[in-house]
DSSP file (Angstrom, degrees, kcal/mol; ACC not computed):
  #  RESIDUE AA STRUCTURE BP1 BP2  ACC     N-H-->O    O-->H-N    N-H-->O    O-->H-N    TCO  KAPPA ALPHA  PHI   PSI    X-CA   Y-CA   Z-CA
    1    1 A M              0   0    0      0, 0.0     5,-0.1     0, 0.0     0, 0.0   0.000 360.0 360.0 360.0 130.1  129.6   37.7  109.7
    2    2 A P     >  -     0   0    0      0, 0.0     4,-1.7     0, 0.0     3,-0.4  -0.238 360.0-114.3 -62.6 155.4  129.6   34.6  111.9
    3    3 A T  H  > S+     0   0    0      1,-0.2     4,-1.9     2,-0.2     5,-0.1   0.857 113.4  56.1 -61.6 -39.4  126.3   33.4  113.4
    4    4 A S  H  > S+     0   0    0      1,-0.2     4,-1.0     2,-0.2    -1,-0.2   0.852 107.1  49.9 -65.2 -34.2  127.5   34.0  117.0
    5    5 A R  H  > S+     0   0    0     -3,-0.4     4,-3.1     2,-0.2     3,-0.3   0.880 108.3  53.1 -70.7 -37.5  128.3   37.7  116.2
    6    6 A R  H  X S+     0   0    0     -4,-1.7     4,-2.3     1,-0.2    -2,-0.2   0.886 102.7  58.2 -63.3 -38.7  124.8   38.2  114.6
    7    7 A I  H  < S+     0   0    0     -4,-1.9    -1,-0.2     1,-0.2    -2,-0.2   0.848 116.5  34.5 -61.4 -33.6  123.1   36.8  117.7
    8    8 A I  H  X S+     0   0    0     -4,-1.0     4,-1.5    -3,-0.3    -2,-0.2   0.871 118.0  51.3 -85.8 -41.9  124.8   39.6  119.7
    9    9 A F  H  X S+     0   0    0     -4,-3.1     4,-2.8     1,-0.2     5,-0.2   0.901 103.6  55.1 -67.8 -44.8  124.8   42.4  117.1
   10   10 A I  H  X S+     0   0    0     -4,-2.3     4,-2.4     1,-0.2     5,-0.2   0.927 110.3  43.6 -61.9 -49.5  121.1   42.3  116.1
   11   11 A P  H  > S+     0   0    0      0, 0.0     4,-2.4     0, 0.0    -1,-0.2   0.895 115.8  49.8 -63.1 -37.1  119.6   42.8  119.6
   12   12 A L  H  X S+     0   0    0     -4,-1.5     4,-2.4     2,-0.2    -2,-0.2   0.913 111.6  48.1 -66.1 -41.3  122.2   45.5  120.4
   13   13 A A  H  X S+     0   0    0     -4,-2.8     4,-2.3     2,-0.2    -1,-0.2   0.909 112.9  48.1 -65.2 -42.6  121.4   47.3  117.1
   14   14 A L  H  X S+     0   0    0     -4,-2.4     4,-2.3    -5,-0.2    -2,-0.2   0.909 112.3  48.9 -64.7 -42.2  117.7   47.1  117.8
   15   15 A T  H  X S+     0   0    0     -4,-2.4     4,-2.4     1,-0.2    -2,-0.2   0.915 111.9  49.3 -62.9 -43.4  118.1   48.4  121.3
   16   16 A G  H  X S+     0   0    0     -4,-2.4     4,-2.3     1,-0.2    -2,-0.2   0.894 110.6  50.2 -62.2 -40.6  120.3   51.2  120.1
   17   17 A A  H  X S+     0   0    0     -4,-2.3     4,-2.4     2,-0.2    -2,-0.2   0.905 110.9  48.9 -65.4 -41.6  117.7   52.2  117.5
   18   18 A V  H  X S+     0   0    0     -4,-2.3     4,-2.4     2,-0.2    -2,-0.2   0.922 112.5  48.0 -64.1 -44.4  114.9   52.2  120.0
   19   19 A L  H  X S+     0   0    0     -4,-2.4     4,-2.4     2,-0.2    -2,-0.2   0.889 111.6  50.4 -63.3 -39.7  116.9   54.3  122.4
   20   20 A L  H  X S+     0   0    0     -4,-2.3     4,-2.4     2,-0.2    -2,-0.2   0.911 111.3  47.9 -65.0 -42.9  117.8   56.7  119.6
   21   21 A L  H  X S+     0   0    0     -4,-2.4     4,-2.6     2,-0.2    -2,-0.2   0.899 111.9  50.2 -64.1 -40.9  114.1   57.1  118.5
   22   22 A F  H  X S+     0   0    0     -4,-2.4     4,-2.5     2,-0.2    -2,-0.2   0.920 111.6  47.9 -63.1 -44.2  113.0   57.6  122.2
   23   23 A A  H  X S+     0   0    0     -4,-2.4     4,-2.4     2,-0.2    -2,-0.2   0.903 112.6  48.9 -63.6 -41.6  115.7   60.4  122.6
   24   24 A A  H  X S+     0   0    0     -4,-2.4     4,-2.4     2,-0.2    -2,-0.2   0.919 112.0  48.6 -64.5 -43.6  114.7   62.0  119.3
   25   25 A Y  H  X S+     0   0    0     -4,-2.6     4,-2.6     2,-0.2    -2,-0.2   0.915 112.0  49.3 -62.4 -43.5  111.0   61.9  120.3
   26   26 A T  H  X S+     0   0    0     -4,-2.5     4,-1.6     2,-0.2    -2,-0.2   0.923 111.3  49.0 -62.2 -44.8  111.7   63.4  123.8
   27   27 A W  H  X S+     0   0    0     -4,-2.4     4,-1.4     1,-0.2    -2,-0.2   0.925 113.0  47.4 -61.8 -44.8  113.9   66.2  122.3
   28   28 A I  H  X S+     0   0    0     -4,-2.4     4,-1.6     1,-0.2     3,-0.3   0.920 110.2  51.8 -63.7 -43.3  111.1   67.1  119.7
   29   29 A S  H  < S+     0   0    0     -4,-2.6    -1,-0.2     1,-0.2    -2,-0.2   0.803 114.3  43.8 -66.0 -27.5  108.4   67.1  122.4
   30   30 A L  H  < S+     0   0    0     -4,-1.6    -1,-0.2    -5,-0.2    -2,-0.2   0.687 120.4  38.7 -88.8 -18.9  110.4   69.4  124.6
   31   31 A H  H  < S+     0   0    0     -4,-1.4     2,-0.6    -3,-0.3    -2,-0.2   0.481 105.3  66.5-111.0  -4.5  111.5   71.8  121.9
   32   32 A W  S  < S-     0   0    0     -4,-1.6     2,-0.3    -5,-0.2    -1,-0.2  -0.944  74.5-151.0-120.4 109.7  108.4   72.1  119.6
   33   33 A S        -     0   0    0     -2,-0.6    68,-0.2     1,-0.1     3,-0.1  -0.577  14.5-155.0 -88.2 143.5  105.5   73.7  121.4
   34   34 A Y  S    S-     0   0    0     66,-3.4     2,-0.3     1,-0.3    67,-0.2   0.866  80.8  -7.1 -76.5 -41.5  101.9   72.9  120.6
   35   35 A S  E     -A  100   0A   0     65,-1.0    65,-3.5     2,-0.0     2,-0.3  -0.982  59.5-151.8-152.3 160.5  100.7   76.4  121.8
   36   36 A N  E     +A   99   0A   0     -2,-0.3     2,-0.3    63,-0.2    63,-0.2  -0.952  32.2 125.7-130.8 151.0  102.0   79.5  123.5
   37   37 A G  E     -A   98   0A   0     61,-2.0    61,-2.8    -2,-0.3     2,-0.3  -0.979  45.1 -96.0-177.6-169.9  100.1   82.0  125.7
   38   38 A E  E     -A   97   0A   0     -2,-0.3     2,-0.4    59,-0.2    59,-0.2  -0.969  20.0-167.3-132.3 147.3   99.7   83.9  128.9
   39   39 A R  E     -A   96   0A   0     57,-2.1    57,-3.3    -2,-0.3     2,-0.4  -0.999   7.9-159.1-133.2 137.1   97.7   83.3  132.0
   40   40 A A  E     +A   95   0A   0     -2,-0.4    23,-0.3    55,-0.2     2,-0.3  -0.930  36.4  96.8-117.9 141.0   97.1   85.8  134.8
   41   41 A G  E     -A   94   0A   0     53,-2.2    53,-3.0    -2,-0.4     2,-0.5  -0.983  69.3 -51.5 172.3-166.0   96.1   85.1  138.3
   42   42 A Y  E     -AB  93  61A   0     19,-2.2    19,-3.0    -2,-0.3     2,-0.5  -0.855  47.5-124.3-103.0 127.3   97.2   84.6  141.9
   43   43 A M  E     + B   0  60A   0     49,-2.0    48,-1.4    -2,-0.5    17,-0.2  -0.565  37.2 167.5 -70.5 119.0  100.0   82.2  142.6
   44   44 A Q  E     +     0   0A   0     15,-2.3     2,-0.4    -2,-0.5    -1,-0.2   0.822  59.0  14.2-101.0 -41.4   98.6   79.7  145.2
   45   45 A K  E     + B   0  59A   0     14,-1.4    14,-2.6     2,-0.0    -1,-0.3  -0.998  53.9 166.3-144.2 139.7  101.1   76.9  145.3
   46   46 A F  E     + B   0  58A   0     -2,-0.4     2,-0.3    12,-0.2    12,-0.2  -0.890  17.4 147.9-155.2 122.2  104.6   76.3  144.1
   47   47 A S  E     - B   0  57A   0     10,-2.8    10,-3.0    -2,-0.3     2,-0.6  -0.987  47.6-110.8-153.7 159.7  106.9   73.4  145.2
   48   48 A K  E     - B   0  56A   0     -2,-0.3     2,-0.3     8,-0.2     8,-0.2  -0.862  48.7-179.4 -94.2 120.7  109.7   71.1  144.1
   49   49 A K  E     + B   0  55A   0      6,-3.3     6,-2.6    -2,-0.6     2,-0.1  -0.791  20.1  81.3-124.8 161.1  108.3   67.6  143.8
   50   50 A G        -     0   0    0     -2,-0.3     4,-0.1     4,-0.2    58,-0.0  -0.143  55.5-121.4 124.4 147.2  109.3   64.1  142.9
   51   51 A W  S    S-     0   0    0      2,-0.2     3,-0.1    -2,-0.1    -1,-0.1   0.943 107.0  -1.6 -78.3 -54.0  110.9   61.0  144.4
   52   52 A L  S    S+     0   0    0      1,-0.3     2,-0.7     0, 0.0    -2,-0.0   0.827 134.7  46.9-106.1 -49.2  113.8   60.7  141.9
   53   53 A C  S    S-     0   0    0      2,-0.0     2,-0.5    57,-0.0    -1,-0.3  -0.881  77.2-151.0-100.2 111.6  113.4   63.5  139.4
   54   54 A K        +     0   0    0     -2,-0.7     2,-0.3    -3,-0.1    -4,-0.2  -0.716  21.2 173.1 -86.2 126.0  112.7   66.8  141.1
   55   55 A T  E     -B   49   0A   0     -6,-2.6    -6,-3.3    -2,-0.5     2,-0.6  -0.952  35.2-114.4-129.8 152.7  110.6   69.3  139.2
   56   56 A W  E     +BC  48  77A   0     21,-1.0    21,-2.2    -2,-0.3     2,-0.4  -0.773  39.3 179.5 -86.5 122.8  109.0   72.6  140.0
   57   57 A E  E     +BC  47  76A   0    -10,-3.0   -10,-2.8    -2,-0.6     2,-0.3  -0.958   2.9 170.4-126.5 143.0  105.2   72.4  140.0
   58   58 A G  E     -BC  46  75A   0     17,-2.3    17,-2.3    -2,-0.4     2,-0.4  -0.935  26.0-134.8-148.7 170.3  102.7   75.1  140.7
   59   59 A E  E     -BC  45  74A   0    -14,-2.6   -15,-2.3    -2,-0.3   -14,-1.4  -0.994  12.4-164.9-130.7 135.8   99.1   76.3  140.7
   60   60 A L  E     -BC  43  73A   0     13,-2.2    13,-2.7    -2,-0.4     2,-0.7  -0.981  16.7-138.9-118.7 129.5   97.7   79.6  139.6
   61   61 A L  E     -BC  42  72A   0    -19,-3.0   -19,-2.2    -2,-0.4     2,-0.6  -0.808  16.4-153.3 -90.1 117.4   94.2   80.7  140.5
   62   62 A L  E     - C   0  71A   0      9,-3.4     9,-1.8    -2,-0.7     2,-0.5  -0.806  10.8-167.5 -92.4 120.0   92.6   82.4  137.5
   63   63 A T        +     0   0    0     -2,-0.6     6,-0.1   -23,-0.3   -23,-0.1  -0.927  16.9 170.7-111.7 130.2   89.9   84.9  138.5
   64   64 A T  S    S+     0   0    0     -2,-0.5    -1,-0.2     1,-0.4     5,-0.0   0.853  71.6  10.1-100.3 -50.8   87.5   86.3  136.0
   65   65 A V  S >  S-     0   0    0      4,-0.1     3,-2.3     0, 0.0    -1,-0.4  -0.988  89.1 -97.2-132.0 138.6   84.9   88.1  138.0
   66   66 A P  T 3  S+     0   0    0      0, 0.0     3,-0.1     0, 0.0    -3,-0.0  -0.322 112.2  22.6 -55.8 133.3   85.1   89.0  141.8
   67   67 A G  T 3  S+     0   0    0      1,-0.4     2,-0.1     0, 0.0    -4,-0.0   0.204  95.5 121.0  93.9 -15.0   83.1   86.4  143.7
   68   68 A A  S <  S-     0   0    0     -3,-2.3    -1,-0.4     1,-0.1    -4,-0.0  -0.465  76.3 -98.7 -79.4 153.9   83.3   83.7  141.0
   69   69 A V        -     0   0    0     -2,-0.1    -5,-0.1    -3,-0.1    -1,-0.1  -0.604  45.6-124.7 -71.5 122.8   84.9   80.4  141.7
   70   70 A P        -     0   0    0      0, 0.0     2,-0.3     0, 0.0    -7,-0.2  -0.380  14.4-131.5 -72.9 147.7   88.5   80.5  140.4
   71   71 A E  E     -C   62   0A   0     -9,-1.8    -9,-3.4    -2,-0.1     2,-0.4  -0.730  21.2-125.4 -92.2 145.7   89.8   78.0  137.9
   72   72 A K  E     -C   61   0A   0     -2,-0.3     2,-0.6   -11,-0.2   -11,-0.2  -0.786  15.1-161.6 -95.2 134.9   93.2   76.4  138.6
   73   73 A F  E     -C   60   0A   0    -13,-2.7   -13,-2.2    -2,-0.4     2,-0.4  -0.967  12.5-158.4-111.7 113.2   96.0   76.5  136.1
   74   74 A I  E     +C   59   0A   0     -2,-0.6     2,-0.3   -15,-0.2    40,-0.2  -0.798  20.9 169.8 -97.6 132.6   98.5   73.8  136.9
   75   75 A F  E     -C   58   0A   0    -17,-2.3   -17,-2.3    -2,-0.4     2,-0.3  -0.868  28.5-135.0-142.0 168.0  102.0   74.3  135.5
   76   76 A T  E     -Cd  57 115A   0     38,-2.9    40,-2.6    -2,-0.3     2,-0.4  -0.948  11.3-155.4-125.3 145.7  105.7   73.2  135.4
   77   77 A V  E     +Cd  56 116A   0    -21,-2.2   -21,-1.0    -2,-0.3    40,-0.1  -0.990  15.3 173.5-123.0 127.7  108.9   75.3  135.6
   78   78 A R        +     0   0    0     38,-0.5     2,-0.5    -2,-0.4    -1,-0.1   0.666  61.3  80.5-101.8 -22.3  112.1   73.9  134.2
   79   79 A D     >  -     0   0    0     37,-0.4     4,-2.1     1,-0.1     3,-0.2  -0.768  66.0-152.4 -93.0 123.0  114.3   77.1  134.5
   80   80 A D  H  > S+     0   0    0     -2,-0.5     4,-2.2     1,-0.2     5,-0.2   0.824  95.7  57.1 -64.1 -31.9  115.7   77.7  138.1
   81   81 A A  H  > S+     0   0    0      2,-0.2     4,-1.7     1,-0.2    -1,-0.2   0.911 109.1  45.4 -65.9 -41.3  115.8   81.5  137.5
   82   82 A V  H  > S+     0   0    0      2,-0.2     4,-2.2     1,-0.2    -2,-0.2   0.889 110.9  54.6 -67.0 -39.2  112.0   81.5  136.7
   83   83 A A  H  X S+     0   0    0     -4,-2.1     4,-2.5     1,-0.2    -2,-0.2   0.899 106.6  50.7 -61.1 -41.2  111.4   79.3  139.7
   84   84 A Q  H  X S+     0   0    0     -4,-2.2     4,-1.9     2,-0.2    -1,-0.2   0.882 108.4  52.4 -65.4 -37.8  113.2   81.7  142.0
   85   85 A Q  H  X S+     0   0    0     -4,-1.7     4,-0.8     2,-0.2    -2,-0.2   0.920 111.2  47.0 -61.2 -44.1  111.1   84.6  140.6
   86   86 A L  H >< S+     0   0    0     -4,-2.2     3,-0.7     1,-0.2    -2,-0.2   0.894 109.1  53.5 -67.1 -39.8  107.9   82.6  141.4
   87   87 A L  H >< S+     0   0    0     -4,-2.5     3,-1.0     1,-0.2    -1,-0.2   0.884 107.7  51.8 -60.8 -38.0  109.1   81.7  144.9
   88   88 A A  H 3< S+     0   0    0     -4,-1.9    -1,-0.2     1,-0.2    -2,-0.2   0.698 114.3  43.8 -71.3 -18.9  109.7   85.4  145.6
   89   89 A N  T X< S+     0   0    0     -4,-0.8     3,-2.0    -3,-0.7   -46,-0.3   0.044  74.2 150.1-118.4  26.4  106.1   86.3  144.5
   90   90 A A  T <  S+     0   0    0     -3,-1.0   -46,-0.1     1,-0.3     3,-0.1  -0.388  74.7  17.7 -59.6 132.0  104.0   83.5  146.1
   91   91 A G  T 3  S+     0   0    0    -48,-1.4    -1,-0.3     1,-0.3     2,-0.2   0.252 104.0 111.4  88.7 -11.9  100.5   84.9  146.8
   92   92 A N  S <  S-     0   0    0     -3,-2.0   -49,-2.0   -50,-0.1     2,-0.5  -0.490  78.4 -98.9 -91.0 163.1  100.9   87.8  144.4
   93   93 A R  E     +A   42   0A   0     29,-0.4    29,-2.5   -51,-0.2     2,-0.3  -0.711  53.0 172.0 -80.9 127.7   99.1   88.4  141.1
   94   94 A V  E     -AE  41 121A   0    -53,-3.0   -53,-2.2    -2,-0.5     2,-0.5  -0.914  33.8-134.5-134.9 159.2  101.4   87.4  138.2
   95   95 A V  E     -AE  40 120A   0     25,-3.0    25,-2.0    -2,-0.3     2,-0.5  -0.983  25.3-159.3-113.5 121.2  101.2   86.9  134.5
   96   96 A L  E     -AE  39 119A   0    -57,-3.3   -57,-2.1    -2,-0.5     2,-0.5  -0.886   6.9-152.3-106.0 127.7  102.8   83.7  133.3
   97   97 A T  E     +AE  38 118A   0     21,-2.5    20,-3.3    -2,-0.5    21,-1.4  -0.869  28.9 179.7 -95.6 127.2  104.0   83.2  129.8
   98   98 A Y  E     -AE  37 116A   0    -61,-2.8   -61,-2.0    -2,-0.5     2,-0.4  -0.839  29.7-147.9-129.9 162.5  103.9   79.5  128.9
   99   99 A A  E     -AE  36 115A   0     16,-2.1    16,-2.6    -2,-0.3     2,-0.6  -0.999  21.7-139.4-125.5 131.8  104.5   77.0  126.1
  100  100 A Q  E     -AE  35 114A   0    -65,-3.5   -66,-3.4    -2,-0.4   -65,-1.0  -0.820  16.9-171.5 -95.4 123.5  102.4   73.9  125.9
  101  101 A H    >   -     0   0    0     12,-3.0     3,-0.6    -2,-0.6     2,-0.2  -0.923   8.6-159.2-117.3 104.8  104.3   70.7  125.0
  102  102 A K  T 3   +     0   0    0     -2,-0.6    -2,-0.0     1,-0.2    11,-0.0  -0.569  68.4  21.4 -82.6 145.1  102.0   67.7  124.3
  103  103 A G  T 3   +     0   0    0      1,-0.2    -1,-0.2    -2,-0.2   -74,-0.1   0.692  66.0 170.2  79.0  20.7  103.2   64.2  124.6
  104  104 A V    <   -     0   0    0     -3,-0.6    -1,-0.2   -75,-0.2   -78,-0.1  -0.537  32.6-138.1 -64.6 125.5  106.3   64.6  126.8
  105  105 A P  S    S+     0   0    0      0, 0.0     2,-0.3     0, 0.0    -1,-0.1   0.624  71.2  30.7 -72.6 -15.9  107.1   61.0  127.5
  106  106 A T    >   -     0   0    0      1,-0.1     3,-1.2   -80,-0.1     4,-0.2  -0.990  64.9-131.5-143.9 149.9  107.9   61.0  131.2
  107  107 A S  G >  S+     0   0    0     -2,-0.3     3,-0.8     1,-0.2     5,-0.1   0.544  97.7  82.7 -76.4  -5.7  106.9   62.9  134.4
  108  108 A C  G 3  S+     0   0    0      1,-0.2    -1,-0.2     2,-0.1     3,-0.1   0.770  93.3  48.1 -65.1 -23.9  110.6   63.3  135.2
  109  109 A L  G <  S-     0   0    0     -3,-1.2    -1,-0.2     1,-0.4    -2,-0.2   0.509 137.0 -43.2 -93.6  -6.7  110.6   66.2  132.8
  110  110 A G    <   -     0   0    0     -3,-0.8    -1,-0.4    -4,-0.2    -2,-0.1  -0.454  42.1-124.0 146.5 141.1  107.5   67.8  134.3
  111  111 A E  S    S+     0   0    0     -2,-0.2     2,-0.2    -3,-0.1    -4,-0.1   0.686  93.7  45.0 -81.0 -18.3  104.1   66.6  135.6
  112  112 A T  S    S-     0   0    0      2,-0.2   -37,-0.1    -5,-0.1    -8,-0.0  -0.632  77.6-125.6-116.8 176.4  102.1   68.9  133.3
  113  113 A E  S    S+     0   0    0     -2,-0.2   -12,-3.0   -39,-0.2     2,-0.6   0.376  87.2  89.6-100.9   3.0  102.2   69.9  129.6
  114  114 A Y  E     - E   0 100A   0    -14,-0.2   -38,-2.9   -40,-0.2     2,-0.5  -0.896  58.1-171.0-104.5 113.3  102.4   73.7  130.5
  115  115 A F  E     -dE  76  99A   0    -16,-2.6   -16,-2.1    -2,-0.6     2,-0.3  -0.911  18.2-134.4-109.3 121.8  106.0   74.9  130.9
  116  116 A I  E     +dE  77  98A   0    -40,-2.6   -38,-0.5    -2,-0.5   -37,-0.4  -0.561  27.5 171.0 -78.7 132.9  106.5   78.5  132.2
  117  117 A E  E     +     0   0A   0    -20,-3.3     2,-0.3     1,-0.3   -19,-0.2   0.636  63.6  18.1-112.2 -23.0  109.0   80.6  130.4
  118  118 A K  E     - E   0  97A   0    -21,-1.4   -21,-2.5     2,-0.0     2,-0.4  -0.997  57.9-154.0-154.2 146.3  108.5   84.1  131.8
  119  119 A V  E     - E   0  96A   0     -2,-0.3     2,-0.4   -23,-0.2   -23,-0.2  -0.984   7.6-174.9-125.5 134.5  107.0   85.7  134.9
  120  120 A Q  E     - E   0  95A   0    -25,-2.0   -25,-3.0    -2,-0.4     2,-0.4  -0.999  19.9-138.8-126.6 130.0  105.6   89.3  135.2
  121  121 A V  E     - E   0  94A   0     -2,-0.4     2,-0.5   -27,-0.2   -27,-0.2  -0.750  13.3-146.0 -88.8 131.0  104.4   90.6  138.6
  122  122 A V              0   0    0    -29,-2.5   -29,-0.4    -2,-0.4    -2,-0.0  -0.863 360.0 360.0 -98.5 124.7  101.2   92.7  138.4
  123  123 A Q              0   0    0     -2,-0.5    -1,-0.1   -31,-0.1   -29,-0.1   0.435 360.0 360.0 -88.8 360.0  101.1   95.6  140.9
């Protein structure tokens, strides 16, 4: 291979390899959950946020005992159908099924590491 072609090929190959590794890491971090669980409480806040990448972000107030200070559970929703369910039940008591994804590389995919997968309304 001539020297001038190597000067162009090597940086392009390295850039391609870095982009491929970044894409693989992102895919793994979004499809392999660290933990799964449920949280129950009252939906306090839910909105679509972001300058360039819009994501659904929300807050759930977890109440343990009446009169106690509630803890906030901050979460992200990627599925529009789940987001519509949450919008319809703002202020109601809900049970959220979540998957925790640690190490997601950018906030464009969600501001938190807790991604909601299912919503159940508690009557």
